[in-house]
C-alpha positions as CSV (number, residue, x, y, z in Angstrom):
1,M,2.1,141.5,111.2
2,I,2.4,139.1,114.0
3,R,5.1,136.4,113.8
4,L,4.3,133.3,115.7
5,I,7.4,132.4,117.6
6,P,8.5,128.7,117.6
7,R,7.1,128.0,121.0
8,I,4.1,126.1,122.2
9,I,3.6,125.0,125.8
10,S,0.6,122.7,126.1
11,F,-0.5,121.6,122.6
12,D,2.3,119.9,120.9
13,P,1.2,116.6,119.2
14,R,3.8,116.5,116.4
15,P,4.1,113.5,114.2
16,I,7.0,111.1,114.1
17,F,7.6,109.4,110.8
18,G,7.3,105.7,110.4
19,C,9.9,105.4,107.6
20,L,13.4,104.3,108.7
21,A,15.2,107.2,107.0
22,C,13.0,109.7,108.8
23,K,13.6,108.0,112.1
24,R,17.4,108.1,111.7
25,N,17.2,111.9,111.0
26,L,15.0,112.5,114.1
27,S,17.2,114.7,116.3
28,T,14.7,116.2,118.8
29,T,12.7,114.7,121.6
30,Q,9.0,114.9,122.2
31,N,9.5,117.0,125.3
32,D,11.1,120.0,123.6
33,D,8.9,123.0,123.0
34,L,9.6,123.7,119.4
35,F,6.5,124.8,117.5
36,D,5.5,122.6,114.7
37,S,3.1,123.6,111.9
38,N,1.8,120.0,111.7
39,I,-0.2,120.2,114.9
40,L,-3.5,118.3,114.5
41,P,-6.4,119.8,116.3
42,R,-8.6,117.1,117.9
43,R,-11.4,119.0,119.5
44,A,-14.3,116.7,118.7
45,I,-13.6,113.0,118.0
46,L,-16.6,111.1,116.7
47,Y,-16.8,107.3,117.1
48,V,-18.3,105.4,114.1
49,P,-18.7,101.6,114.2
50,G,-16.1,100.1,111.8
51,N,-18.5,97.5,110.5
52,D,-21.3,100.0,109.5
53,Q,-20.5,101.3,106.0
54,R,-23.6,103.5,106.0
55,K,-22.6,105.4,109.1
56,I,-19.0,105.6,107.9
57,D,-20.1,107.1,104.6
58,K,-22.3,109.6,106.4
59,A,-19.4,110.7,108.7
60,L,-16.9,110.9,105.8
61,G,-19.4,113.1,103.9
62,T,-19.2,115.7,106.6
63,F,-15.5,115.3,107.5
64,K,-14.8,119.0,107.0
65,Q,-17.0,119.9,110.0
66,I,-15.1,117.7,112.5
67,D,-11.5,117.4,113.6
68,S,-11.3,113.6,114.0
69,I,-13.4,110.6,112.9
70,V,-12.6,107.4,114.7
71,L,-13.4,104.2,112.9
72,D,-14.1,101.8,115.8
73,C,-13.1,98.2,116.1
74,E,-13.7,98.0,119.9
75,D,-16.8,98.9,122.0
76,G,-18.9,100.0,119.0
77,V,-18.6,96.6,117.3
78,A,-20.2,93.3,118.4
79,A,-17.8,90.3,118.9
80,N,-19.2,88.5,115.8
81,N,-18.6,91.6,113.7
82,K,-14.9,92.3,114.5
83,N,-13.5,90.8,111.3
84,K,-16.1,92.7,109.2
85,A,-15.0,95.9,110.9
86,R,-11.4,95.3,110.0
87,E,-12.3,94.5,106.4
88,T,-14.5,97.6,106.1
89,I,-11.9,99.9,107.7
90,K,-9.2,98.6,105.3
91,K,-11.5,99.2,102.4
92,V,-12.2,102.7,103.6
93,M,-8.5,103.4,104.0
94,D,-7.8,102.0,100.5
95,Q,-10.4,104.3,99.0
96,T,-8.9,107.3,100.9
97,S,-5.7,107.1,98.9
98,N,-7.7,108.1,95.8
99,A,-10.0,110.7,97.5
100,D,-10.1,114.3,96.1
101,D,-9.3,115.8,99.5
102,R,-6.9,112.9,100.3
103,S,-4.5,114.8,102.6
104,K,-7.1,116.6,104.7
105,L,-9.4,113.6,104.9
106,W,-6.5,111.3,105.8
107,S,-5.4,113.6,108.6
108,K,-8.8,113.3,110.3
109,L,-9.1,109.5,110.1
110,S,-8.3,107.5,113.2
111,V,-8.8,103.8,114.1
112,R,-9.6,102.5,117.6
113,I,-8.3,99.0,117.7
114,N,-9.3,96.5,120.4
115,S,-7.4,96.3,123.7
116,I,-4.4,94.2,124.2
117,Q,-6.3,92.2,126.8
118,S,-8.8,91.1,124.2
119,N,-6.2,89.3,122.1
120,L,-7.6,91.1,119.0
121,A,-5.3,94.1,118.8
122,C,-2.6,92.4,116.7
123,D,-5.1,91.1,114.2
124,D,-6.6,94.6,114.0
125,L,-3.2,96.2,113.3
126,R,-2.1,93.5,110.8
127,Q,-5.1,94.0,108.6
128,I,-5.6,97.7,108.9
129,L,-2.0,98.6,108.3
130,S,-2.0,96.5,105.2
131,A,-4.2,99.1,103.5
132,S,-2.7,101.2,100.7
133,C,-3.2,104.3,103.0
134,V,-2.6,103.7,106.7
135,P,-4.6,105.6,109.3
136,R,-3.2,108.9,110.6
137,T,-3.9,107.9,114.2
138,I,-4.2,104.7,116.1
139,L,-6.2,104.7,119.3
140,L,-5.3,102.0,121.9
141,P,-7.9,101.5,124.7
142,K,-7.7,100.1,128.2
143,V,-4.0,100.7,128.8
144,D,-3.3,99.6,132.3
145,S,0.4,98.8,132.3
146,I,3.6,99.2,130.4
147,E,3.2,95.6,129.3
148,H,0.2,96.6,127.2
149,I,2.4,99.2,125.4
150,E,5.2,96.7,125.0
151,K,2.9,94.2,123.4
152,V,1.3,96.6,121.0
153,S,4.7,97.8,120.0
154,L,5.7,94.3,119.1
155,C,2.5,93.9,117.1
156,F,3.2,97.1,115.3
157,Q,6.8,96.3,114.5
158,K,5.7,93.1,112.8
159,A,3.6,95.2,110.5
160,N,6.0,98.1,110.2
161,N,8.0,96.7,107.3
162,K,4.9,97.1,105.1
163,L,4.9,100.8,105.9
164,I,8.4,101.8,105.0
165,D,7.8,102.3,101.3
166,K,4.3,103.9,101.7
167,E,3.8,107.5,101.0
168,S,1.5,108.1,104.0
169,D,3.4,106.6,106.9
170,Q,2.9,109.1,109.8
171,I,1.1,107.4,112.6
172,D,0.1,109.0,115.9
173,L,-0.7,106.9,118.9
174,I,-3.3,107.9,121.5
175,T,-3.8,105.8,124.5
176,Y,-6.8,105.5,126.9
177,V,-6.8,105.5,130.7
178,E,-9.9,103.7,131.9
179,S,-9.1,102.1,135.2
180,A,-7.8,103.0,138.7
181,I,-4.5,101.2,138.2
182,G,-4.1,102.8,134.7
183,L,-4.6,106.2,136.3
184,L,-2.3,105.6,139.2
185,D,0.5,104.3,136.9
186,L,-0.2,106.8,134.1
187,R,3.1,108.8,134.4
188,T,5.1,105.6,134.2
189,I,3.1,104.4,131.3
190,C,3.6,107.7,129.5
191,Q,7.3,107.6,130.0
192,F,7.6,104.1,128.7
193,T,5.3,104.9,125.7
194,M,7.6,107.8,124.8
195,E,10.6,105.4,124.8
196,Q,8.8,102.8,122.8
197,C,7.7,105.3,120.2
198,Q,11.3,106.3,119.5
199,Q,11.9,102.7,118.4
200,N,9.0,102.3,116.0
201,G,6.7,104.3,113.7
202,F,4.3,105.6,116.4
203,R,4.3,109.2,117.6
204,F,2.8,109.4,121.1
205,A,0.2,112.2,120.7
206,G,-2.3,112.1,123.5
207,I,-4.3,110.5,126.3
208,I,-8.1,109.9,126.3
209,F,-10.0,109.6,129.5
210,G,-12.6,106.8,129.4
211,S,-14.9,107.8,132.1
212,D,-17.5,105.0,131.9
213,D,-15.1,102.2,132.2
214,F,-13.3,104.1,134.9
215,C,-16.5,104.5,136.9
216,A,-17.3,100.9,136.5
217,D,-13.8,100.0,137.7
218,I,-14.0,102.1,140.9
219,G,-17.7,101.5,141.6
220,A,-18.7,105.1,141.0
221,T,-22.2,106.1,139.8
222,R,-22.0,108.1,136.6
223,T,-23.7,111.6,136.8
224,D,-24.2,114.4,134.3
225,N,-22.1,116.9,136.3
226,G,-19.2,114.5,136.6
227,D,-18.2,115.2,140.2
228,E,-17.3,111.5,140.7
229,V,-14.5,111.8,138.1
230,L,-13.3,115.4,138.8
231,L,-10.0,114.3,140.4
232,A,-9.3,111.7,137.7
233,R,-9.9,114.3,134.9
234,Q,-7.5,116.8,136.7
235,Q,-4.9,114.1,136.9
236,V,-5.2,113.2,133.3
237,V,-4.7,116.8,132.2
238,L,-1.8,117.3,134.6
239,I,0.1,114.2,133.4
240,A,-0.7,114.7,129.7
241,K,0.5,118.3,129.8
242,S,3.7,117.3,131.6
243,F,4.5,115.2,128.5
244,N,3.3,117.8,126.0
245,L,0.4,115.5,125.0
246,Q,-3.2,116.3,124.1
247,A,-5.7,115.5,126.8
248,I,-9.1,114.4,125.5
249,D,-12.1,114.5,127.8
250,S,-14.8,111.9,128.4
251,V,-18.0,111.3,126.5
252,Y,-21.2,113.2,127.6
253,I,-23.6,110.3,127.5
254,N,-26.9,112.2,127.5
255,F,-26.5,113.2,123.8
256,K,-29.9,115.0,123.8
257,D,-28.9,117.3,126.6
258,L,-27.0,119.9,124.5
259,D,-27.0,122.5,127.3
260,G,-25.3,120.0,129.6
261,L,-22.9,119.1,126.9
262,K,-22.0,122.8,126.4
263,R,-21.4,123.3,130.1
264,Q,-19.2,120.2,130.4
265,S,-17.3,121.0,127.2
266,E,-16.5,124.5,128.3
267,N,-15.5,123.3,131.8
268,G,-13.2,120.7,130.2
269,S,-11.6,123.4,128.0
270,M,-11.0,125.6,131.0
271,M,-9.4,122.7,132.9
272,G,-6.9,122.2,130.1
273,F,-8.4,119.5,128.0
274,T,-7.8,119.9,124.3
275,G,-10.8,118.0,123.0
276,K,-13.7,115.8,123.9
277,Q,-15.1,112.5,122.7
278,C,-18.6,112.4,121.1
279,I,-21.0,109.7,120.2
280,H,-23.6,111.6,118.1
281,P,-23.1,114.0,115.2
282,G,-25.4,116.5,117.0
283,Q,-22.7,117.0,119.6
284,I,-20.0,118.0,117.2
285,P,-20.7,121.8,116.7
286,I,-20.9,122.4,120.4
287,I,-17.7,120.6,121.2
288,Q,-15.8,122.1,118.4
289,E,-16.8,125.6,119.4
290,A,-16.0,125.0,123.1
291,F,-12.5,124.0,122.3
292,R,-11.8,126.8,119.9
293,P,-10.2,130.0,121.1
294,S,-13.0,132.6,121.2
295,A,-12.8,135.8,119.1
296,K,-12.2,137.7,122.3
297,K,-9.3,135.5,123.3
298,V,-7.7,135.8,119.8
299,Q,-8.1,139.6,120.0
300,W,-6.5,139.7,123.4
301,A,-3.6,137.4,122.3
302,T,-3.0,139.5,119.2
303,G,-2.9,142.7,121.1
304,L,-0.6,141.3,123.7
305,I,1.9,140.0,121.2
306,E,1.9,143.3,119.3
307,A,2.5,145.1,122.6
308,F,5.3,142.7,123.4
309,E,7.0,143.3,120.0
310,R,6.8,147.1,120.5
311,A,8.3,146.7,123.9
312,Q,11.1,144.6,122.5
313,K,11.9,147.1,119.7
314,S,12.1,149.9,122.2
315,G,14.4,148.0,124.5
316,Q,11.7,147.8,127.2
317,G,11.7,144.8,129.6
318,A,8.5,144.3,131.5
319,F,5.4,146.1,130.2
320,V,1.7,146.6,131.0
321,Y,-1.1,145.4,128.7
322,E,-4.8,146.0,129.5
323,G,-3.9,146.8,133.2
324,Q,-1.8,143.6,133.6
325,M,1.9,143.4,134.2
326,I,2.9,140.9,131.5
327,D,5.2,138.0,132.4
328,M,6.4,135.0,130.4
329,P,3.5,132.6,131.3
330,L,0.9,135.1,129.9
331,L,3.0,135.6,126.8
332,R,3.2,131.9,126.2
333,Q,-0.5,131.6,126.7
334,A,-1.0,134.3,124.0
335,Y,1.2,132.4,121.5
336,N,-0.6,129.1,122.4
337,I,-4.0,130.7,121.6
338,L,-2.9,132.1,118.2
339,N,-1.0,128.9,117.2
340,L,-4.0,126.7,118.1
341,N,-6.4,129.0,116.2
342,Q,-4.1,129.0,113.2
343,Q,-4.0,125.2,113.1
344,I,-7.8,125.0,113.4
345,V,-8.3,127.4,110.5
346,Q,-5.8,125.4,108.4
347,N,-7.5,122.2,109.2
348,E,-11.0,123.3,108.3
């Protein structure tokens, strides 16, 4: 029987609780490596226009097949439909509080609000957070500076009093990097976001790379193979993992090219991304599978940990497994694989 040790290195999006009592009792920082059973897998995140009830109903009807459904207030909604999107999303969240699979459905619901630059973000938060069941995750696009984080924190604090007495008040925050300056200042932004999240009900959980806006910002031509954003993707992974955050890869725009999607998803997984954005339901199975530990990896990790436990019982230090001398990085990798696989199974 394998016992998962309380250790995880690169996949640690634990929730912080919005209620004041929970915040007072919070004694650990986000950068410690204690394993938490509340890890939320976010392999495929599907965007659904927040004003389109038909598409929302369709997505909710298949929520068990996807890790994250994003009800969108931003790019997927025309300017004259922004208020309708807020109203529709609030209605969906109100209905979620009475759903049969309430806990599992709620954990998969996210809302992408408008950017701070649009002057719509505070209105989005005020209306959406007034629902009887608040979203599990808030996505904040186009974060270019610490000032954007500071402003959204103030907006959230104004709405936070409404959340204190609510039963479902765990809110993760995921930010986007979509510009050259946002990428260059990403480490500073992440550090500031960590500090801000300790003062309000957000839990900084991850970073999303918005490749299309990024390419537009730097004047690059978007290609299927993604060579033009390779360096940016590597930097996003590097900085995200240095803060124990999830790193979510860019959209594969050619949604009919499933072979290309598979290649890019597998490449992203090997680079260290923990998930990928998707814009069409047909992309979901390929992305979910690409970011799931394979049966071969799970078997390898299981055998390695069993060998490690035998070595520990016999008082042996270093040991060999499948021809490899095992050191701590490989052992941690094995635990990461099993912990992630366990959370995916529990979330399905």
